[in-house]
VEXDREN-2710 file (C-alpha; in Angstrom, 1 decimal):
% VEXDREN-2710
k/r/px/py/pz
1/MET/-29.9/-16.8/-14.0
2/LYS/-31.2/-18.2/-10.5
3/ASP/-34.4/-20.2/-10.7
4/LEU/-34.7/-19.3/-14.4
5/GLY/-37.1/-22.3/-15.2
6/ASN/-39.5/-21.1/-12.5
7/ARG/-39.3/-17.5/-13.6
8/ARG/-40.2/-18.6/-17.2
9/GLN/-43.1/-20.4/-16.0
10/PHE/-44.3/-17.6/-13.8
11/LEU/-44.1/-15.2/-16.8
12/LYS/-45.8/-17.6/-19.2
13/THR/-48.8/-17.9/-16.6
14/THR/-49.0/-14.1/-16.2
15/ALA/-48.8/-13.6/-20.0
16/LEU/-51.8/-15.9/-20.3
17/ALA/-53.6/-14.2/-17.4
18/GLY/-52.7/-10.7/-18.8
19/MET/-54.3/-11.2/-22.2
20/GLY/-57.1/-8.7/-21.5
21/VAL/-55.1/-6.1/-19.6
22/GLY/-53.7/-4.2/-22.7
23/LEU/-57.1/-3.2/-24.0
24/THR/-59.6/-3.5/-21.2
25/GLY/-57.5/-2.1/-18.3
26/GLY/-59.6/-4.4/-16.2
27/LYS/-58.5/-5.5/-12.8
28/LEU/-57.4/-9.2/-12.9
29/SER/-57.0/-11.4/-9.9
30/ALA/-53.5/-11.5/-8.5
31/ILE/-51.6/-14.8/-8.8
32/SER/-50.1/-16.1/-5.7
33/GLY/-46.3/-16.3/-5.3
34/LEU/-45.5/-13.8/-8.1
35/ASN/-43.4/-11.6/-5.7
36/ALA/-40.7/-14.2/-5.2
37/PRO/-37.2/-12.9/-6.1
38/SER/-36.9/-15.4/-9.0
39/ASN/-40.0/-13.8/-10.6
40/LYS/-38.3/-10.5/-11.6
41/VAL/-39.3/-9.1/-14.9
42/VAL/-36.1/-8.9/-17.0
43/VAL/-36.1/-6.0/-19.5
44/ALA/-34.2/-4.7/-22.5
45/VAL/-34.2/-0.9/-23.2
46/MET/-34.1/0.3/-26.7
47/GLY/-32.9/3.8/-27.5
48/VAL/-31.1/5.4/-24.8
49/ALA/-29.5/8.6/-26.2
50/GLY/-32.3/10.7/-24.5
51/ARG/-35.4/9.7/-22.6
52/GLY/-34.2/6.0/-22.6
53/ARG/-31.6/6.7/-20.1
54/ALA/-34.0/7.8/-17.4
55/LEU/-36.2/4.7/-18.3
56/ALA/-33.3/2.4/-17.8
57/GLU/-32.4/3.8/-14.6
58/SER/-36.0/3.7/-13.4
59/PHE/-36.4/0.1/-14.4
60/ALA/-33.2/-0.7/-12.8
61/ARG/-34.3/0.9/-9.4
62/GLN/-37.5/-1.0/-9.2
63/ASP/-38.0/-4.1/-7.0
64/GLY/-38.7/-7.2/-9.2
65/SER/-37.1/-5.6/-12.2
66/GLU/-33.8/-6.1/-13.9
67/VAL/-32.3/-4.2/-16.9
68/ALA/-30.4/-6.9/-18.8
69/ILE/-29.6/-5.3/-22.2
70/ILE/-29.1/-1.8/-23.4
71/CYS/-29.9/-1.6/-27.1
72/ASP/-28.7/1.4/-29.2
73/VAL/-27.3/2.1/-32.5
74/ASP/-24.9/4.6/-30.9
75/GLU/-22.2/2.6/-29.2
76/ARG/-21.3/5.6/-27.0
77/ALA/-24.9/5.6/-25.5
78/ILE/-24.7/2.0/-24.8
79/GLU/-21.6/2.4/-22.7
80/ARG/-23.0/5.6/-20.8
81/VAL/-26.3/4.0/-19.9
82/SER/-25.1/0.6/-19.1
83/LYS/-22.8/2.1/-16.4
84/SER/-25.6/4.5/-15.1
85/ALA/-28.1/1.5/-14.9
86/ALA/-25.6/-0.5/-13.2
87/ASN/-25.6/2.0/-10.3
88/HIS/-29.1/1.0/-9.4
89/GLN/-28.9/-2.8/-9.7
90/ASP/-26.4/-5.7/-9.1
91/LYS/-25.5/-6.4/-12.7
92/MET/-24.0/-4.4/-15.4
93/PRO/-26.4/-4.7/-18.5
94/MET/-25.0/-6.2/-21.8
95/GLY/-24.9/-3.9/-24.8
96/GLU/-26.3/-4.8/-28.3
97/LYS/-26.9/-2.5/-31.3
98/ASP/-29.5/-4.8/-33.1
99/ILE/-32.9/-5.1/-31.8
100/ARG/-33.6/-8.2/-33.7
101/LYS/-30.9/-10.1/-31.7
102/VAL/-32.2/-8.8/-28.5
103/LEU/-35.6/-10.2/-29.3
104/GLU/-34.2/-13.7/-30.2
105/ARG/-33.3/-14.1/-26.4
106/ASP/-35.7/-16.2/-24.4
107/ASP/-34.4/-14.6/-21.1
108/ILE/-35.8/-11.2/-21.9
109/ASP/-39.5/-10.6/-20.7
110/ALA/-40.3/-6.9/-21.8
111/LEU/-38.9/-4.4/-24.3
112/VAL/-38.9/-0.8/-23.2
113/ILE/-38.8/1.5/-26.3
114/ALA/-37.5/5.1/-26.3
115/ALA/-36.0/5.0/-29.8
116/PRO/-37.0/7.6/-32.4
117/ASP/-40.8/7.8/-33.4
118/HIS/-40.5/5.7/-36.5
119/TRP/-39.3/2.7/-34.4
120/HIS/-42.0/2.8/-31.8
121/ALA/-44.7/0.6/-33.5
122/PRO/-42.4/-1.7/-35.5
123/ALA/-40.4/-2.5/-32.4
124/SER/-43.4/-3.0/-30.3
125/VAL/-45.0/-5.4/-32.8
126/MET/-41.7/-7.3/-33.2
127/ALA/-41.4/-7.6/-29.5
128/MET/-45.0/-9.0/-29.0
129/GLN/-44.4/-11.5/-31.8
130/ALA/-41.4/-12.6/-29.9
131/GLY/-43.4/-13.0/-26.8
132/LYS/-42.4/-9.9/-25.0
133/HIS/-44.3/-7.4/-23.0
134/VAL/-43.9/-3.7/-24.2
135/TYR/-43.5/-0.2/-22.5
136/VAL/-43.4/2.2/-25.4
137/GLU/-42.9/5.9/-25.2
138/LYS/-45.4/8.2/-26.9
139/PRO/-46.4/8.6/-29.6
140/CYS/-47.2/5.0/-29.9
141/GLY/-47.0/5.2/-33.6
142/HIS/-45.5/7.3/-36.4
143/ASN/-48.9/7.6/-38.2
144/PRO/-52.5/6.7/-37.5
145/ARG/-52.4/3.3/-39.0
146/GLU/-49.5/2.1/-36.6
147/GLY/-51.6/2.6/-33.6
148/GLU/-54.4/0.5/-34.9
149/ILE/-51.8/-2.2/-35.7
150/LEU/-50.5/-2.1/-32.2
151/ILE/-54.0/-2.7/-31.0
152/GLU/-54.5/-5.6/-33.4
153/ALA/-51.1/-7.1/-32.2
154/GLN/-52.0/-6.9/-28.5
155/GLN/-55.3/-8.7/-29.3
156/LYS/-53.4/-11.2/-31.2
157/TYR/-50.4/-12.0/-29.0
158/GLY/-52.0/-11.1/-25.6
159/LYS/-49.1/-9.1/-24.2
160/VAL/-49.1/-6.2/-21.8
161/ILE/-48.3/-3.0/-23.5
162/GLN/-48.3/0.5/-21.9
163/MET/-47.8/3.8/-23.5
164/GLY/-45.5/6.3/-21.6
165/THR/-48.0/9.0/-20.8
166/GLN/-46.9/9.0/-17.2
167/GLN/-49.3/11.6/-16.0
168/ARG/-52.0/9.0/-15.9
169/SER/-50.2/7.3/-13.0
170/ASP/-49.8/10.6/-11.0
171/HIS/-51.7/10.6/-7.7
172/ARG/-52.7/14.2/-7.9
173/SER/-54.0/13.9/-11.5
174/ILE/-55.9/10.7/-10.6
175/GLU/-57.6/12.6/-7.6
176/VAL/-58.7/15.5/-9.6
177/ILE/-60.0/13.6/-12.6
178/GLN/-62.1/11.7/-10.1
179/MET/-63.4/15.0/-8.7
180/ILE/-64.2/16.2/-12.2
181/LYS/-66.2/12.9/-12.8
182/GLU/-68.1/13.4/-9.5
183/GLY/-69.1/17.0/-10.7
184/ILE/-66.8/19.4/-8.8
185/ILE/-66.9/21.6/-12.0
186/GLY/-70.3/20.7/-13.2
187/GLU/-70.3/19.2/-16.7
188/PRO/-66.9/19.4/-18.3
189/TYR/-67.2/20.6/-21.9
190/TYR/-63.8/22.1/-23.0
191/GLY/-60.2/21.3/-22.5
192/LYS/-57.5/23.8/-23.3
193/ALA/-53.9/22.4/-23.5
194/TRP/-50.7/24.2/-24.3
195/TYR/-46.8/23.8/-24.8
196/ALA/-44.4/26.6/-25.0
197/ASN/-40.6/26.5/-25.4
198/THR/-37.7/28.3/-26.9
199/ARG/-36.0/25.9/-29.3
200/GLY/-33.3/27.2/-31.6
201/SER/-32.9/26.7/-35.3
202/ILE/-31.7/23.5/-36.7
203/GLY/-30.0/25.1/-39.6
204/LYS/-29.4/23.8/-43.1
205/GLY/-28.1/20.4/-43.0
206/LYS/-25.3/19.0/-45.2
207/VAL/-24.7/15.5/-46.4
208/ALA/-21.8/14.3/-44.2
209/GLU/-19.9/11.2/-43.5
210/ILE/-21.7/8.9/-41.1
211/PRO/-19.9/8.8/-37.7
212/SER/-17.9/5.8/-36.8
213/TRP/-20.0/5.3/-33.6
214/LEU/-23.4/5.2/-35.5
215/ASP/-25.0/2.4/-37.4
216/TYR/-27.1/4.8/-39.6
217/ASP/-28.7/2.1/-41.6
218/LEU/-30.0/0.3/-38.6
219/TRP/-31.1/3.7/-36.9
220/GLN/-33.3/4.3/-40.0
221/GLY/-34.7/0.7/-39.8
222/PRO/-38.3/0.7/-41.0
223/ALA/-38.1/4.2/-42.7
224/PRO/-37.3/4.7/-46.3
225/ARG/-33.6/5.4/-46.8
226/VAL/-32.2/9.1/-46.7
227/ASP/-28.7/10.2/-46.9
228/TYR/-27.1/11.1/-43.6
229/THR/-27.1/14.9/-42.9
230/ASP/-25.3/16.6/-40.0
231/ASN/-28.4/18.0/-38.3
232/ILE/-30.7/15.1/-37.7
233/ILE/-29.2/12.9/-34.9
234/HIS/-30.0/12.6/-32.0
235/TYR/-32.8/14.9/-31.5
236/ASN/-33.7/16.9/-34.6
237/TRP/-35.3/13.9/-36.4
238/HIS/-38.4/15.0/-34.5
239/TRP/-39.0/17.7/-37.0
240/PHE/-38.9/15.5/-40.2
241/TRP/-41.7/13.6/-41.5
242/ASN/-39.7/10.6/-42.5
243/TRP/-38.8/9.8/-38.8
244/GLY/-40.6/12.3/-36.5
245/THR/-44.2/13.4/-35.7
246/GLY/-43.7/17.1/-34.8
247/GLU/-44.2/19.0/-31.5
248/SER/-47.9/18.0/-31.4
249/CYS/-47.0/14.2/-31.0
250/ASN/-43.7/14.9/-29.3
251/ASN/-45.1/17.0/-26.5
252/GLY/-48.8/17.8/-27.3
253/THR/-49.8/14.1/-26.7
254/HIS/-49.4/14.5/-22.9
255/GLU/-51.7/17.3/-22.3
256/VAL/-54.1/16.4/-25.1
257/ASP/-54.4/12.9/-23.2
258/VAL/-55.2/14.8/-20.0
259/CYS/-58.0/16.8/-21.6
260/ARG/-59.4/13.6/-23.3
261/TRP/-59.1/11.8/-19.9
262/ALA/-61.0/14.6/-18.2
263/LEU/-63.8/15.1/-20.7
264/GLY/-64.4/11.4/-21.0
265/VAL/-64.1/11.5/-24.8
266/ASP/-62.7/9.1/-27.5
267/TYR/-62.6/9.9/-31.2
268/PRO/-63.4/13.3/-32.8
269/THR/-66.1/14.4/-35.3
270/ARG/-64.0/17.3/-36.7
271/VAL/-60.4/18.5/-36.6
272/THR/-58.9/21.8/-37.6
273/SER/-55.5/23.2/-37.4
274/SER/-53.7/26.5/-38.1
275/GLY/-50.0/27.6/-37.8
276/GLY/-46.8/26.9/-39.7
277/ARG/-43.0/27.1/-39.4
278/PHE/-42.6/30.9/-38.7
279/HIS/-39.7/31.3/-36.4
280/TYR/-36.8/30.3/-38.5
281/ASP/-35.9/29.5/-42.1
282/ASP/-34.3/26.0/-41.7
283/ASP/-34.8/22.4/-42.5
284/TRP/-37.6/21.9/-39.8
285/GLU/-40.5/20.3/-41.8
286/PHE/-43.2/20.5/-39.2
287/TYR/-44.6/23.5/-37.4
288/ASP/-43.1/25.7/-34.7
289/THR/-46.6/27.4/-34.1
290/GLN/-49.9/25.3/-34.1
291/VAL/-53.3/25.5/-32.7
292/MET/-55.3/22.4/-33.1
293/SER/-59.0/21.9/-32.3
294/PHE/-61.0/18.8/-31.8
295/ASP/-64.8/18.5/-31.7
296/PHE/-66.6/15.6/-30.1
297/GLU/-70.0/14.3/-29.8
298/GLY/-72.0/15.5/-26.9
299/GLY/-70.9/19.2/-27.4
300/LYS/-67.3/18.9/-26.1
301/ASN/-64.0/20.4/-27.6
302/ILE/-60.4/20.3/-27.0
303/THR/-57.7/22.7/-28.2
304/TRP/-53.9/22.5/-28.1
305/GLU/-51.6/25.5/-28.6
306/GLY/-48.0/24.6/-29.3
307/ARG/-45.2/27.3/-29.5
308/SER/-41.9/25.5/-30.0
309/CYS/-39.8/28.7/-30.4
310/ASN/-41.6/31.2/-28.2
311/GLY/-41.7/30.3/-24.6
312/LEU/-44.2/32.8/-23.2
313/GLN/-46.1/30.8/-20.5
314/PHE/-49.8/30.5/-19.6
315/TYR/-50.5/30.6/-15.9
316/ASN/-46.8/30.7/-15.2
317/ARG/-46.4/27.4/-16.8
318/GLY/-44.6/26.2/-19.9
319/ARG/-47.2/23.3/-20.4
320/GLY/-50.4/22.2/-18.8
321/ALA/-54.2/22.2/-19.3
322/THR/-57.4/23.8/-18.0
323/ILE/-60.7/22.0/-17.9
324/HIS/-63.7/24.2/-18.1
325/GLY/-67.2/23.0/-16.9
326/THR/-70.6/24.5/-16.2
327/GLU/-69.7/25.2/-12.7
328/GLY/-66.0/26.0/-12.7
329/THR/-62.6/25.3/-13.9
330/VAL/-59.6/22.9/-13.1
331/LEU/-55.9/24.2/-13.9
332/MET/-53.7/20.9/-13.9
333/ASP/-50.1/20.2/-14.8
334/ARG/-47.4/17.6/-13.6
335/ASP/-47.1/19.4/-10.4
336/GLY/-50.8/19.1/-9.3
337/TYR/-54.1/21.1/-9.6
338/ILE/-56.1/24.1/-8.6
339/VAL/-59.9/24.1/-8.8
340/TYR/-61.9/27.3/-9.3
341/ASP/-65.5/28.0/-9.0
342/HIS/-67.8/29.7/-11.6
343/ASP/-66.7/33.1/-10.1
344/SER/-63.0/32.3/-10.4
345/ASN/-62.5/31.7/-6.7
346/GLU/-60.0/29.0/-5.8
347/ILE/-61.8/26.3/-3.8
348/LYS/-59.3/23.5/-3.8
349/ARG/-55.6/23.1/-4.3
350/ASN/-53.0/20.1/-4.3
351/MET/-49.7/21.3/-5.7
352/LYS/-46.2/20.4/-5.1
353/ASP/-44.3/22.8/-2.9
354/GLU/-41.9/23.6/-5.6
355/GLN/-42.7/23.9/-9.3
356/SER/-40.7/21.4/-11.4
357/ASP/-39.2/21.8/-14.7
358/GLN/-42.2/21.2/-16.9
359/LEU/-40.1/21.3/-20.2
360/ASN/-37.8/18.5/-19.1
361/THR/-39.2/15.4/-20.8
362/VAL/-35.8/13.5/-21.0
363/GLY/-35.4/13.1/-17.3
364/GLY/-37.2/10.7/-15.0
365/GLY/-38.7/11.4/-11.6
366/GLY/-41.4/10.0/-9.4
367/MET/-44.1/10.1/-12.1
368/THR/-42.0/7.9/-14.4
369/ASP/-41.3/5.5/-11.6
370/VAL/-45.0/5.1/-10.5
371/HIS/-45.9/4.5/-14.3
372/ILE/-43.3/1.9/-14.6
373/ARG/-44.3/0.3/-11.4
374/ASN/-47.8/0.0/-12.8
375/PHE/-46.5/-1.7/-16.0
376/LEU/-44.6/-4.1/-13.9
377/GLY/-47.7/-4.7/-11.7
378/ALA/-49.8/-5.6/-14.7
379/ILE/-47.2/-8.2/-15.8
380/ARG/-46.8/-9.7/-12.2
381/ASP/-50.2/-9.3/-10.6
382/GLY/-52.7/-8.5/-13.4
383/GLU/-52.9/-4.9/-12.2
384/SER/-54.9/-2.5/-14.3
385/LEU/-52.7/-0.5/-16.8
386/ASN/-53.0/3.2/-16.4
387/THR/-52.3/3.7/-20.2
388/PRO/-53.3/0.7/-22.1
389/ILE/-52.6/0.8/-25.8
390/ASP/-56.1/1.6/-26.9
391/GLU/-56.3/4.6/-24.7
392/GLY/-52.8/5.7/-25.7
393/HIS/-53.7/5.3/-29.4
394/LYS/-56.7/7.6/-29.1
395/SER/-54.8/10.5/-27.7
396/VAL/-51.8/10.0/-30.2
397/LEU/-54.4/9.9/-33.1
398/LEU/-55.8/13.4/-32.2
399/CYS/-52.3/14.8/-32.6
400/HIS/-51.7/13.0/-36.0
401/LEU/-55.1/14.3/-37.1
402/GLY/-54.0/17.8/-36.2
403/ASN/-50.9/17.5/-38.3
404/ILE/-52.9/15.9/-41.2
405/ALA/-55.3/19.0/-41.0
406/GLN/-52.3/21.4/-40.9
407/TYR/-50.5/19.7/-43.8
408/SER/-53.6/19.4/-46.0
409/GLY/-55.0/22.8/-45.1
410/LYS/-58.4/21.1/-44.7
411/THR/-61.0/20.7/-42.0
412/LEU/-61.2/17.0/-41.3
413/GLU/-64.7/15.4/-40.8
414/CYS/-64.1/12.2/-38.9
415/ASP/-65.9/9.0/-37.9
416/PRO/-66.6/9.3/-34.2
417/SER/-66.5/5.4/-33.9
418/ASN/-62.8/5.1/-34.9
419/GLY/-61.4/8.6/-35.9
420/HIS/-61.1/7.7/-39.6
421/ILE/-61.1/10.7/-41.9
422/LYS/-64.2/10.8/-44.1
423/ASP/-62.2/12.3/-47.0
424/ALA/-61.2/8.9/-48.7
425/ALA/-58.4/10.4/-50.8
426/LEU/-56.9/12.2/-47.8
427/MET/-57.4/9.0/-45.8
428/LYS/-55.6/6.9/-48.4
429/LYS/-52.6/9.4/-48.6
430/MET/-52.0/10.2/-44.9
431/TRP/-53.2/7.3/-42.6
432/GLY/-50.2/5.2/-43.0
433/ARG/-46.7/5.3/-44.5
434/LYS/-44.3/3.5/-46.9
435/TYR/-41.7/1.3/-45.4
436/GLU/-38.2/0.4/-46.4
437/LYS/-38.3/-3.0/-48.2
438/GLY/-38.1/-5.9/-45.8
439/TRP/-39.4/-3.6/-42.9
440/GLU/-43.2/-3.8/-43.6
441/LEU/-45.2/-3.7/-40.5
442/LYS/-47.9/-6.4/-40.0
443/ALA/-49.6/-7.6/-36.6
END
């Protein structure tokens, strides 16, 4: 690679300068000469059978970025996405199925993670331990403890780590959040978030022969081993506790994060959840219908309503949030916002001309591009991260707590300083997970 020695020195320098970026989000002074062509950020993308393809293509499109490796346990996905990424850059990425081999390379600067949820935290920690920066899709962890471990690892290794809640980088969302802070709806006290889809049944899976194109053992990685069945891969793992985190963390994280951002709250004092798996009788272990509620200090509350199998929309939107204050309400989604006064009169609007497909979370788009540019800017120039890992963890934790409340059938009383469950027995049972031997997670 041209000027590799200079590029490595540049990345070593920016890694040291960026040690505070992941947690503080603070603006760091730009370092002169970082935008030279030799200073490109070289990335590997892990998990490209779904969302990872859009991320690989976006990273390949960005100035000062190169996708060098496509990593996946599905050899078909490697071939497809290597070709699609090559359409946006000069070089064809290499293919590799084992993330451990990828992280041994000293010519990789950052790891982009869109593998299944049970891989998010382990791969992130492994990457930071290997000296790589990290862009990880939500949820940042499979369980509450993993989010805490990511924060510990960021503090220990000083790498840039951004979570993929891309609405934090949307200019319309940033604009209206600032207006909320300035009092356009008075004092905000309640955020209502929702997600509605029409997912079908996943049926009753049968133990089957592992396909020749799949390394199933490596796909399971840190998770305790379970026999391969014919209704898990590539998407339905979301609905199984061993690998996934349910609809609340899969999609709820985005709008719960928006509500928390708008209300200016961190950890809850109380969490409740009601719902169940109502629509189909199949192997789905999580909930197709769920209403989670989070109370915070200062008299503030967030609710999220998820309906995975009944797509009736709110406000003609399959997903979104309303922020309610003492003087009005803001309706906001990925297309923009509308502000209403206390009498429900519209007083300000900034929406896209055409409504987008709000339920498409696999594809890319402008919001993804901007979020990725923010990540690259943090590495290259010390730019403030829009979703540093401590902020990402707080939003993901809310959704984990909602699932724990639903699973246990209990109202959770929580410590507002860190979100820990005050019920010691439940905390011990649900805060972390068991790992496959040899894959234990440590910062």
